[in-house]
C-alpha atoms as one frame of an Amber mdcrd trajectory, in Angstrom:
protein
  50.626  61.889  86.529  50.483  65.537  87.390  54.258  65.837  86.971  53.952
  65.006  83.289  51.320  67.718  82.820  53.633  70.476  84.158  54.824  72.981
  81.572  58.362  72.570  80.184  59.405  76.125  81.106  59.232  75.672  84.904
  62.698  74.074  85.269  64.575  76.738  83.245  62.781  79.518  85.148  63.778
  78.015  88.485  67.404  77.626  87.323  67.374  81.208  86.033  66.038  82.536
  89.342  68.624  80.578  91.347  71.483  81.860  89.153  70.151  85.409  89.413
  70.062  85.128  93.171  73.611  83.724  93.281  74.919  86.501  91.011  73.183
  89.198  93.054  74.633  87.915  96.325  78.144  87.542  94.867  77.952  91.066
  93.394  77.029  92.483  96.796  79.943  90.633  98.397  82.403  91.955  95.799
  81.117  95.526  96.164  81.390  95.419  99.951  84.975  94.097  99.693  85.868
  96.823  97.199  84.356  99.491  99.448  86.323  98.157 102.431  89.594  98.110
 100.440  88.993 101.655  99.190  88.451 102.789 102.780  91.696 101.079 103.839
  93.528 102.652 100.898  92.271 106.114 101.853  93.344 105.594 105.470  96.779
 104.369 104.454  97.549 107.264 102.136  96.179 109.969 104.400  98.413 111.774
 106.831  98.285 110.483 110.403  97.489 113.979 111.676  94.171 113.992 109.870
  94.931 116.239 106.883  95.697 114.731 103.532  99.063 115.392 101.894  97.384
 116.445  98.652  95.766 119.369 100.505  99.220 120.649 101.524 100.452 120.708
  97.917  98.535 122.905  95.509  98.109 122.398  91.788  97.739 118.613  91.647
  95.130 118.958  88.879  97.761 120.614  86.705 100.223 117.812  87.494  97.565
 115.209  86.728  96.940 116.749  83.309 100.662 117.015  82.549 101.326 113.452
  83.679  98.396 112.142  81.647  99.830 113.673  78.517 103.378 112.573  79.424
 102.374 108.959  80.067 100.275 108.845  76.890 103.235 110.162  74.901 105.550
 107.659  76.550 103.237 104.682  76.059 102.632 105.574  72.417 106.249 104.709
  71.677 107.669 101.221  71.707 110.804 100.126  73.502 113.000 100.456  70.419
 111.589 103.890  69.616 112.401 105.067  73.143 115.906 103.649  72.929 116.583
 105.262  69.563 115.125 108.577  70.773 117.620 108.559  73.632 120.466 108.671
  71.112 118.944 110.862  68.410 116.129 113.231  69.382 113.108 113.477  67.086
 110.096 115.782  67.092 108.124 113.272  69.204 110.910 113.014  71.750 111.231
 116.811  71.920 107.498 116.984  72.734 107.988 114.361  75.440 111.045 116.235
  76.726 109.035 119.465  76.800 106.345 117.786  78.889 109.023 116.317  81.122
 110.556 119.748  81.670 107.116 121.186  82.518 106.616 118.458  85.134 110.096
 119.084  86.548 109.363 122.833  86.678 106.145 122.046  88.577 108.140 119.979
  91.073 110.806 122.694  91.443 108.098 125.242  92.183 106.529 122.982  94.832
 109.952 122.302  96.386 110.484 126.063  96.659 107.047 126.505  98.264 107.662
 123.730 100.785 111.158 125.047 101.505 109.521 128.408 102.224 107.331 126.702
 104.828 110.475 125.540 106.593 110.291 121.828 105.841 113.470 119.749 105.905
 114.701 117.782 102.901 113.129 114.567 104.143 109.845 116.334 104.838 109.782
 117.869 101.371 110.378 114.508  99.747 107.774 112.750 101.883 105.174 115.454
 101.350 105.617 115.545  97.579 105.689 111.766  97.160 102.616 111.325  99.365
 100.789 114.115  97.517 101.620 112.517  94.167 100.462 109.106  95.381  97.189
 110.358  96.861  96.496 113.046  94.288  96.920 110.919  91.184  95.591 107.550
  92.452  91.921 107.769  93.372  91.395 104.175  94.550  93.416 100.931  94.770
  92.348  99.664  91.335  93.057 102.927  89.493  95.670 101.636  87.049  95.838
 104.867  85.081  96.402 106.943  88.205  98.929 104.446  89.535 100.959 104.698
  86.325 100.831 108.493  86.431 101.933 108.581  90.054 104.765 106.121  89.346
 106.096 108.234  86.478 105.685 111.425  88.526 107.585 109.905  91.455 110.380
 108.811  89.129 110.602 112.315  87.686 110.643 113.821  91.180 113.475 111.536
  92.192 115.489 112.547  89.090 115.670 116.032  90.594 117.760 114.498  93.348
 120.403 112.944  91.116 122.498 115.033  88.783 122.289 113.489  85.352 118.791
 112.101  85.848 117.557 108.779  84.621 118.107 108.918  80.887 120.940 109.812
  78.569 119.930 113.305  77.429 119.059 114.540  80.899 121.573 116.965  82.378
 119.807 118.585  85.299 121.811 120.947  87.417 119.044 121.786  89.869 118.393
 119.341  92.661 116.235 118.918  95.678 117.725 120.585  98.738 120.683 118.570
  99.985 122.787 119.138 103.067 126.322 120.263 102.451 129.077 118.081 103.847
 130.474 120.633 106.262 127.551 122.851 107.166 123.866 122.487 107.605 123.012
 124.536 104.521 120.849 123.276 101.709 122.511 123.629  98.350 120.638 123.356
  95.082 123.567 122.476  92.848 125.306 119.340  91.760 128.590 118.208  93.375
 130.456 118.928  90.113 129.325 122.551  90.138 130.294 122.910  93.801 133.776
 121.538  93.064 134.161 123.892  90.084 133.300 126.918  92.255 135.969 126.098
  94.858
């Protein structure tokens, strides 16, 4: 008979306390997994020698700001707008192109600095790509930083190819490349080298 005299709120309170306990434990598990993955991410992107690549390259804050504005400008346009801007430049595309040129100038300056330190072509590329990846992505779930680092890496790699990755791009400066005959690094496209011969 005592069971019928118990208040009606006891069962919901017990269920609430059990669910609270389950949610608290699952939250702690998720946070510990996230902390472990962030630690793994930091280990993976750091240089094996102990120093981080982003410490070797200066001015990553400036690149982060430029890439944030560049990605925002790029994402504000749709696919058809980007395609039409490739054929007929508008004021929006000139702003995007201006940002793109600023980012490319930043990369050219860093290539010159790293070349001054005596790094080889492969070392320059590795250092810059690792610095972009670690400097713009703070943790594994940083989608904004991942997008910025992807776009920055694509822009860096356009320095390598004459003509770049879109129709209006006609870059003549490149990353240092070994000449066919000698061991010199030349910063000009193959067409320009042929024209000078």
